C-alpha positions in Angstrom: 56.9 39.1 -158.6 57.2 42.1 -160.9 59.5 40.1 -163.2 56.8 37.4 -163.6 54.2 39.9 -164.4 56.5 41.5 -167.1 57.0 38.0 -168.6 53.3 37.3 -168.7 52.6 40.7 -170.3 55.3 40.0 -173.0 53.7 36.6 -173.8 50.3 38.3 -174.2 51.8 40.8 -176.6 53.5 38.3 -178.7 50.6 35.9 -178.7 48.5 38.5 -180.5 50.9 38.3 -183.5 51.4 34.5 -183.4 47.8 33.5 -183.4 45.3 35.6 -185.3 41.6 35.2 -185.0 39.5 34.5 -188.1 35.9 35.1 -187.3 33.7 32.8 -189.5 36.6 30.9 -191.0 40.3 30.0 -190.8 41.5 32.2 -193.8 43.0 31.1 -197.1 46.2 29.2 -196.8 48.3 26.2 -198.1 47.2 23.3 -196.0 46.4 19.6 -195.9 42.9 18.2 -195.6 40.9 19.2 -192.5 38.1 16.8 -192.1 36.8 19.0 -189.2 36.7 16.0 -186.9 34.2 14.1 -189.0 36.8 11.5 -189.9 37.0 10.2 -186.3 35.0 12.6 -184.1 31.6 12.5 -182.4 28.5 12.5 -184.6 27.0 15.1 -182.3 29.5 17.8 -183.3 30.8 16.5 -186.7 29.2 15.2 -189.8 29.6 14.2 -193.4 28.6 16.8 -196.0 25.9 15.8 -198.5 27.3 18.3 -201.1 28.2 16.9 -204.5 31.7 17.7 -205.5 33.3 17.7 -209.0 36.4 18.8 -210.9 36.4 19.6 -214.6 39.7 19.9 -216.6 40.8 20.3 -220.2 41.1 17.3 -222.6 44.7 18.1 -223.2 47.0 18.8 -220.3 50.7 19.3 -221.1 53.6 18.8 -218.7 54.8 22.0 -217.1 52.2 24.2 -218.8 49.4 26.3 -217.4 45.8 24.8 -217.3 42.5 25.8 -215.9 40.2 23.6 -213.8 36.7 24.2 -212.6 35.5 23.0 -209.2 31.8 22.5 -208.6 29.8 22.3 -205.3 26.2 21.3 -205.7 23.4 21.0 -203.2 25.3 22.1 -200.1 23.3 22.9 -197.0 25.5 25.3 -195.0 25.3 27.6 -192.0 23.9 31.1 -192.0 27.2 32.7 -193.0 27.0 30.9 -196.4 30.7 30.1 -196.2 32.4 27.0 -197.5 36.1 26.1 -197.3 37.4 24.3 -200.4 40.7 22.4 -200.5 42.5 21.1 -203.6 44.3 17.9 -202.8 46.2 15.0 -204.5 45.0 12.2 -202.1 42.4 11.6 -199.5 44.8 10.2 -196.8 45.4 13.5 -195.0 49.2 13.2 -195.4 51.4 14.4 -198.2 48.2 15.5 -199.9 49.3 19.0 -201.0 49.2 19.6 -204.8 52.9 20.5 -204.7 53.7 17.0 -203.4 52.8 15.7 -206.9 54.4 18.6 -208.8 51.3 20.8 -209.2 51.5 24.5 -208.8 48.5 26.7 -207.8 49.1 29.8 -210.0 45.8 31.5 -209.2 43.2 30.3 -206.7 39.5 31.4 -206.9 40.2 34.3 -204.6 43.2 35.6 -206.6 45.9 34.1 -204.4 48.1 31.0 -204.7 46.6 28.8 -202.0 45.2 25.3 -202.3 42.6 26.1 -199.5 40.2 29.0 -200.0 37.0 30.2 -198.3 34.2 31.4 -200.4 30.8 32.9 -199.6 28.0 32.3 -202.1 24.4 31.4 -202.3 24.8 27.8 -201.3 21.7 25.8 -200.9 20.1 22.4 -201.6 19.1 23.8 -204.9 22.2 25.7 -206.0 25.4 24.8 -208.0 28.5 27.0 -207.2 31.4 26.9 -209.6 35.0 28.3 -209.1 38.0 28.2 -211.4 41.6 27.6 -210.6 44.8 28.1 -212.7 47.3 25.4 -212.2 50.7 24.6 -213.6 50.8 20.9 -214.5 53.6 18.6 -213.2 56.7 18.7 -215.3 56.8 15.0 -215.8 54.2 13.3 -218.0 52.0 10.7 -216.3 48.6 10.0 -214.7 47.8 12.1 -211.7 44.9 12.4 -209.3 43.1 15.5 -208.0 40.5 15.7 -205.2 38.2 18.5 -204.0 37.5 18.6 -200.2 35.0 20.9 -198.5 34.1 21.9 -195.0 31.3 24.0 -193.7 28.8 24.5 -190.9 25.4 22.9 -190.6 22.1 24.8 -191.2 21.2 24.7 -187.6 24.7 25.4 -186.4 26.9 23.5 -184.0 28.0 20.7 -186.4 31.1 20.7 -188.6 30.5 19.1 -191.9 33.2 17.8 -194.2 33.4 15.9 -197.5 35.8 14.9 -200.3 35.1 14.1 -203.9 36.1 11.0 -205.8 39.4 11.0 -207.5 39.8 12.7 -210.8 42.5 11.2 -213.0 44.4 13.7 -215.1 46.6 12.5 -217.9 49.6 14.8 -218.3 51.2 14.6 -221.8 54.5 15.5 -223.2 54.6 18.9 -224.8 54.7 19.0 -228.6 57.9 20.7 -229.7 56.4 23.4 -231.9 53.3 24.1 -229.7 52.8 27.9 -229.2 52.8 28.4 -225.4 53.7 30.6 -222.5 57.3 30.1 -221.2 57.5 27.8 -218.1 59.1 30.6 -216.0 56.4 33.1 -216.7 53.9 33.9 -213.9 50.7 36.0 -214.2 50.0 39.1 -212.0 47.2 38.3 -209.6 46.7 41.6 -207.8 46.8 45.4 -208.4 45.8 48.6 -206.8 42.6 50.5 -207.7 43.2 53.4 -210.1 46.4 52.0 -211.6 46.8 50.6 -215.2 48.5 47.3 -215.3 51.2 46.6 -217.9 51.9 42.9 -218.4 54.8 41.4 -220.3 54.3 38.0 -221.8 57.0 35.4 -222.3 56.1 32.9 -225.0 57.7 30.0 -227.0 57.1 29.0 -230.6 54.7 32.0 -231.0 54.6 34.3 -234.0 51.7 36.5 -232.8 49.6 36.9 -229.7 46.3 38.5 -228.9 44.8 39.1 -225.4 41.0 38.9 -224.7 39.6 40.7 -221.7 36.3 40.0 -220.1 34.5 43.3 -219.6 31.2 42.7 -217.9 29.2 40.5 -220.3 31.4 41.1 -223.3 34.9 40.1 -224.4 37.2 42.8 -225.8 40.5 42.4 -227.7 43.7 44.1 -226.5 46.6 44.4 -228.8 50.0 42.9 -227.8 53.0 45.0 -228.9 56.5 43.7 -228.2 55.0 41.0 -226.0 53.4 43.8 -223.8 49.8 44.8 -223.2 48.0 47.1 -220.8 44.8 46.4 -218.7 42.8 49.5 -218.0 42.7 50.8 -214.4 39.9 49.6 -212.1 37.7 52.2 -210.4 36.3 49.7 -207.9 37.5 46.6 -206.0 36.9 43.5 -208.0 38.5 41.1 -210.5 38.9 41.0 -214.3 39.7 38.0 -216.4 41.9 37.8 -219.4 43.6 35.2 -221.6 46.1 35.1 -224.4 45.6 33.5 -227.8 48.9 32.3 -229.3 49.6 31.5 -233.0 52.6 29.8 -234.5 53.6 26.8 -236.6 51.8 24.5 -234.3 48.1 24.4 -233.4 46.7 27.7 -232.1 46.6 27.7 -228.3 44.5 29.6 -225.7 45.8 30.1 -222.3 43.6 29.7 -219.2 41.6 32.7 -218.0 43.8 34.6 -215.7 42.2 36.7 -212.9 43.7 40.0 -211.6 42.1 41.4 -208.5 42.0 45.2 -207.8 42.4 46.0 -204.1 42.2 49.1 -201.9 45.7 50.0 -200.5 46.1 48.4 -197.1 48.4 48.5 -194.2 51.5 46.3 -194.5 52.8 44.7 -191.4 56.5 43.7 -191.1 56.3 40.7 -188.8 60.0 41.0 -187.9 59.5 44.6 -186.9 56.5 43.6 -184.9 58.5 41.0 -182.9 61.3 43.5 -182.5 58.9 46.0 -181.1 57.5 43.4 -178.7 61.1 42.7 -177.5 61.8 46.4 -177.0 58.6 46.7 -174.9 59.8 43.7 -172.8 63.2 45.3 -172.2 61.6 48.6 -171.3 59.3 46.9 -168.9 62.2 45.0 -167.2 64.1 48.3 -167.0 61.2 50.1 -165.2 60.9 47.2 -162.8 64.6 47.3 -161.9 64.6 51.1 -161.4 61.6 50.8 -159.1 63.2 48.1 -157.1 66.4 50.2 -156.8 64.5 53.1 -155.5 62.7 51.0 -152.9 66.1 49.6 -151.7 67.6 53.1 -151.1 66.2 53.4 -147.6 66.8 56.7 -145.8 69.0 56.2 -142.7 66.8 58.4 -140.5 63.7 56.2 -141.4 64.7 53.3 -139.1 68.1 54.3 -137.6 67.6 56.9 -134.8 70.9 56.3 -133.1 72.2 59.8 -133.9 69.1 61.4 -132.4 69.3 59.3 -129.2 73.0 60.1 -128.8 72.4 63.8 -129.2 69.6 63.8 -126.6 71.8 61.7 -124.2 74.7 64.2 -124.6 72.5 67.2 -123.9 71.3 65.5 -120.7 74.9 64.7 -119.6 76.1 68.2 -120.3 73.3 69.9 -118.3 74.0 70.5 -114.6 71.4 69.5 -111.9 70.8 73.1 -111.0 69.8 73.8 -114.6 67.3 71.0 -114.7 63.8 72.2 -114.4 61.8 69.5 -112.6 58.2 69.5 -113.3 56.2 70.6 -110.2 52.6 71.5 -109.3 53.7 73.3 -106.1 55.4 76.7 -105.4 58.9 77.4 -106.6 61.6 75.7 -104.5 63.6 78.1 -102.4 67.2 78.8 -103.3 68.4 77.0 -100.2 66.5 73.9 -101.3 63.7 72.0 -99.6 63.2 72.2 -95.9 65.2 69.6 -94.0 63.4 66.2 -94.2 60.9 67.2 -96.9 60.2 65.3 -100.1 59.1 66.7 -103.4 55.6 65.1 -102.9 55.3 67.0 -99.5 56.5 70.2 -101.1 53.9 69.9 -103.8 51.1 69.6 -101.3 52.4 71.7 -98.4 55.0 73.9 -99.8 52.8 77.0 -100.2 51.5 76.6 -96.7 55.1 76.5 -95.4 56.0 79.6 -97.3 52.9 81.4 -96.0 53.9 80.5 -92.4 57.3 81.8 -92.9 55.9 85.2 -94.2 53.5 85.5 -91.2 56.4 84.6 -88.8 58.6 87.3 -90.3 55.9 90.1 -89.7 55.4 89.3 -86.0 
């Protein structure tokens, strides 16, 4: 029984690391489309979102290069938490719909990560339009590709999961001109940093003679010099994101990169999942050891607790080794004379009449 209890406790400990609660949402991640049940569920608990969805992208998209798209959610009536989940997809089938399936790479999502599903909180309403930008790396092979934007959110009165998906947006990916100034395919931007730290970024470019970085600072854009392909973004004093882009000049047409976002974060706790599982296993082994020790102590029964053979043998021996003359028989009468009971008397008679008999003997001796 104790072993079963220990197993249950271990499963409870491990389950807290395997499944994590996300109040108000599911958390940003890489995931396929979730129609929230509205694809085939009951209309009482699921519905189709009335939000208008759109994707805007550059006129020129080159194979393997970075690009920026803008997703728009208009006229969305959502629940009181004002949260909407957005998913970038390559088909509406719900299978093999991740951008990576068609060769797309999410370099920076609207929340500063690299996920195709993000949750955002904004002033969604039937009268509002909410825009978010994504930085993608186009597929390495030229061709015609499709992108979709799917959303999911709660209903204004609660209790109904709403979902929707945009029409297909066809993106033509072209071959890269040979002398086009550009960032190297292997270069990746920095998405996060800690508050109070300057950030030095090293660029890797191709066919570029000179580069300049523009940084959005509030409502203005400032220019940061690039020296030996390196530049520094000033430290942030508060949590938040700044945007920057690089302008590259060379023999080919001058090119501008997408706006990259770098998010400043407070230092947080880092959890090593392997160490967490190892700790859980150690707690399990400790629990099993305690149970085994407890059972071992219970099984070490003291001989005197149930086995009183020695005591009985000792008492019996004392009785056998004691002579009859030494046995003091309990009596309520007078002491028995040395010569014993009168002839024909019983102990019961002696108890009742013994004293009278002794008194008569005393009176007879005085006469």
